C-alpha positions as CSV (number, residue, x, y, z in Angstrom):
1,M,-9.7,-25.4,22.3
2,P,-11.3,-23.7,19.8
3,I,-10.0,-20.1,19.2
4,I,-12.0,-17.4,20.5
5,R,-12.1,-14.2,18.3
6,K,-13.5,-11.1,19.6
7,P,-15.3,-8.4,17.7
8,F,-13.2,-5.6,16.2
9,I,-14.0,-2.3,18.4
10,R,-14.8,0.3,15.6
11,R,-14.7,4.0,17.1
12,T,-17.7,5.6,18.4
13,G,-19.6,7.0,15.0
14,F,-18.0,4.3,13.1
15,R,-19.7,1.2,14.6
16,D,-21.6,-0.1,11.1
17,A,-18.8,0.5,9.5
18,K,-16.9,-1.6,6.8
19,L,-13.1,-2.2,8.0
20,I,-10.3,-2.3,6.0
21,V,-6.8,-3.1,7.7
22,I,-3.3,-2.5,6.1
23,A,-0.4,-4.6,6.7
24,S,2.9,-3.2,4.9
25,E,6.2,-3.7,4.0
26,G,7.6,-0.5,5.2
27,Q,7.7,0.4,8.8
28,K,7.3,4.7,8.4
29,T,6.6,5.7,5.0
30,E,4.0,3.4,4.5
31,K,2.5,3.8,7.8
32,K,2.5,7.5,7.8
33,Y,1.1,8.2,4.6
34,F,-2.4,5.6,5.1
35,N,-2.9,7.1,8.8
36,D,-2.8,10.5,7.0
37,L,-5.1,9.2,4.4
38,K,-7.5,7.5,6.2
39,D,-7.8,11.1,8.2
40,A,-8.1,12.9,5.2
41,Y,-11.4,10.6,3.9
42,A,-12.5,10.1,7.4
43,R,-15.9,9.0,6.9
44,S,-18.6,7.4,9.1
45,S,-18.8,4.4,6.5
46,L,-15.4,3.2,6.8
47,H,-12.5,2.0,9.5
48,V,-9.4,2.0,8.5
49,E,-7.0,0.4,10.7
50,V,-3.3,0.4,9.8
51,L,-0.9,-2.2,11.8
52,E,2.4,-1.6,13.8
53,R,5.2,-3.7,12.5
54,S,8.8,-4.6,14.3
55,V,11.6,-2.9,12.7
56,S,13.3,-6.4,11.6
57,A,9.9,-8.7,10.5
58,S,9.8,-6.8,6.6
59,S,9.6,-9.8,4.6
60,P,6.1,-10.3,2.9
61,S,5.8,-13.5,4.3
62,H,5.9,-11.2,8.2
63,V,3.5,-8.9,6.6
64,L,1.3,-11.5,6.1
65,G,1.7,-12.9,9.3
66,H,0.5,-10.0,11.0
67,L,-2.6,-10.3,8.8
68,N,-3.2,-13.5,10.0
69,K,-2.6,-12.4,13.6
70,F,-5.5,-9.6,13.4
71,K,-7.5,-12.2,11.4
72,T,-7.1,-15.0,14.3
73,K,-7.6,-12.2,17.0
74,Y,-10.6,-10.4,15.7
75,K,-14.3,-11.2,14.5
76,L,-14.5,-9.7,11.0
77,R,-17.8,-9.2,9.3
78,R,-18.3,-10.2,5.8
79,D,-17.4,-7.0,3.9
80,D,-14.5,-6.3,5.7
81,E,-10.9,-6.3,4.1
82,L,-7.2,-6.9,4.8
83,W,-4.5,-5.8,2.4
84,M,-1.2,-6.5,2.2
85,V,1.0,-3.6,0.8
86,I,4.7,-4.8,-0.7
87,D,7.6,-4.3,-3.1
88,V,8.9,-6.0,-5.4
89,D,12.2,-4.7,-5.0
90,R,14.2,-7.0,-2.5
91,W,12.1,-10.6,-3.3
92,T,12.4,-12.9,-5.5
93,E,9.6,-13.9,-7.9
94,Q,9.2,-17.2,-6.1
95,N,8.8,-15.5,-2.5
96,L,6.7,-13.1,-3.9
97,S,4.5,-15.8,-6.0
98,D,3.9,-17.9,-2.8
99,V,2.7,-15.1,-0.5
100,A,0.6,-13.9,-3.7
101,G,-0.8,-17.1,-3.5
102,K,-1.6,-17.5,0.0
103,C,-3.1,-14.1,0.0
104,R,-5.8,-15.6,-2.6
105,G,-6.5,-18.9,-0.4
106,K,-7.1,-16.4,2.9
107,G,-9.4,-14.0,0.9
108,F,-6.9,-11.1,1.6
109,W,-6.3,-8.4,-0.6
110,I,-2.4,-7.4,-2.2
111,A,-1.2,-3.9,-3.6
112,V,2.5,-4.9,-4.6
113,S,4.8,-2.3,-6.3
114,N,7.5,-2.5,-9.1
115,P,10.2,-1.5,-7.7
116,C,8.6,0.0,-4.5
117,F,5.7,1.9,-2.6
118,E,7.7,5.6,-3.3
119,L,6.6,4.8,-6.9
120,W,3.3,5.5,-5.7
121,M,4.3,8.7,-4.0
122,L,6.0,9.9,-6.9
123,L,2.8,9.6,-9.1
124,H,1.5,11.9,-7.2
125,L,3.2,14.7,-8.8
126,D,3.1,16.4,-12.1
127,E,6.7,16.0,-13.4
128,F,6.3,12.0,-13.7
129,D,3.8,13.0,-16.9
130,L,7.1,14.6,-18.6
131,Y,9.2,11.5,-18.2
132,D,10.2,9.7,-21.2
133,Y,10.5,5.9,-21.8
134,E,14.5,5.9,-20.9
135,Q,13.7,7.8,-17.7
136,K,10.8,5.3,-16.6
137,N,13.1,2.9,-17.5
138,R,16.1,4.3,-15.2
139,L,13.6,4.4,-12.6
140,F,12.7,0.7,-13.0
141,Q,16.2,-0.3,-13.2
142,N,17.8,1.5,-10.2
143,S,14.9,0.9,-8.0
144,H,13.8,2.9,-4.4
145,R,17.1,5.0,-4.3
146,L,16.7,6.9,-7.7
147,I,12.6,7.5,-7.2
148,E,13.2,8.8,-3.8
149,K,16.1,10.8,-5.5
150,E,13.8,12.3,-7.9
151,I,10.9,12.8,-5.1
152,R,13.6,15.2,-3.4
153,R,14.6,16.8,-7.0
154,I,10.7,17.7,-7.3
155,L,10.1,18.9,-3.6
156,G,13.2,19.8,-2.5
157,S,13.3,17.7,0.6
158,F,11.9,14.2,1.2
159,N,11.8,12.5,4.5
160,K,10.6,8.9,3.7
161,S,10.6,8.2,7.9
162,N,8.3,11.3,8.3
163,P,6.9,12.1,4.7
164,D,5.2,15.4,4.3
165,T,1.9,14.0,3.0
166,S,0.3,17.7,2.8
167,K,2.7,17.5,-0.5
168,F,1.1,14.5,-2.0
169,L,-2.3,14.1,-0.5
170,P,-3.9,16.8,-2.8
171,H,-3.1,15.1,-5.9
172,I,-4.4,11.8,-5.1
173,E,-6.6,11.6,-8.0
174,N,-3.8,12.4,-10.4
175,A,-1.9,9.3,-8.7
176,V,-4.8,6.7,-9.4
177,I,-5.1,8.0,-12.7
178,R,-1.4,7.6,-13.9
179,A,-1.1,4.3,-12.0
180,K,-3.4,3.2,-14.3
181,K,-2.0,3.8,-17.0
182,L,1.2,2.2,-16.2
183,D,-1.0,-0.8,-15.0
184,I,-1.3,-2.6,-18.9
185,N,-1.2,-6.4,-17.3
186,P,-4.2,-5.7,-14.6
187,N,-4.6,-9.0,-14.4
188,S,-1.2,-10.4,-13.2
189,R,-0.5,-11.0,-9.8
190,W,1.7,-7.8,-9.9
191,P,3.3,-5.3,-11.9
192,N,6.0,-7.0,-13.8
193,S,7.4,-3.6,-15.0
194,L,7.3,-0.2,-13.8
195,G,4.0,0.2,-11.8
196,T,2.0,0.1,-8.7
197,R,-1.7,-1.3,-7.7
198,V,-1.4,0.6,-4.4
199,Y,-4.4,2.4,-6.4
200,L,-6.8,0.1,-6.0
201,L,-6.7,0.7,-2.1
202,V,-6.7,3.9,-2.5
203,E,-9.8,3.8,-4.2
204,K,-11.9,2.3,-1.6
205,I,-10.5,4.4,0.9
206,I,-11.7,7.7,-0.7
207,R,-14.6,6.4,-2.9
């Protein structure tokens, strides 16, 4: 029996909008960030849908599965985009390579952070411009824990389960600029050193 896909219902006023669907590895930080981002930059030409995921399903293959289910369920338009947002820090290169290849084959977009999404949040803060090579290397080597610690040091507090995005979103243009500077090999499938491709997705939403 053929799969019957139903049209995705876009909100009133957004029926002719382009659709961007986001599935992320993180359950809370990314979800809160992107939901607040889409509200801050809401416009009738774009509809952003941030998918829910279960607590245990965090691997890149599970994130990919969420996008597959969405694509199977809904009849999408030619210009709609499905995005994966994942981290390097807990997964093998082979695992990431397999998922990146599948994304390319399915026409999905992928935004990988190395080591983690919290780096993207740190890039919103001006103090990042003061870090020298050694400090950046420590951030890279010590993964998400040191990056979260740095955010807390700068802001005084940081609740990754419910981040106060008002501390970040006003500086999003600076985060994009800094992420582009870190992306020294933009043709690679993901950053091999400290970096994040989240800026590619964010530019789609804020431009």
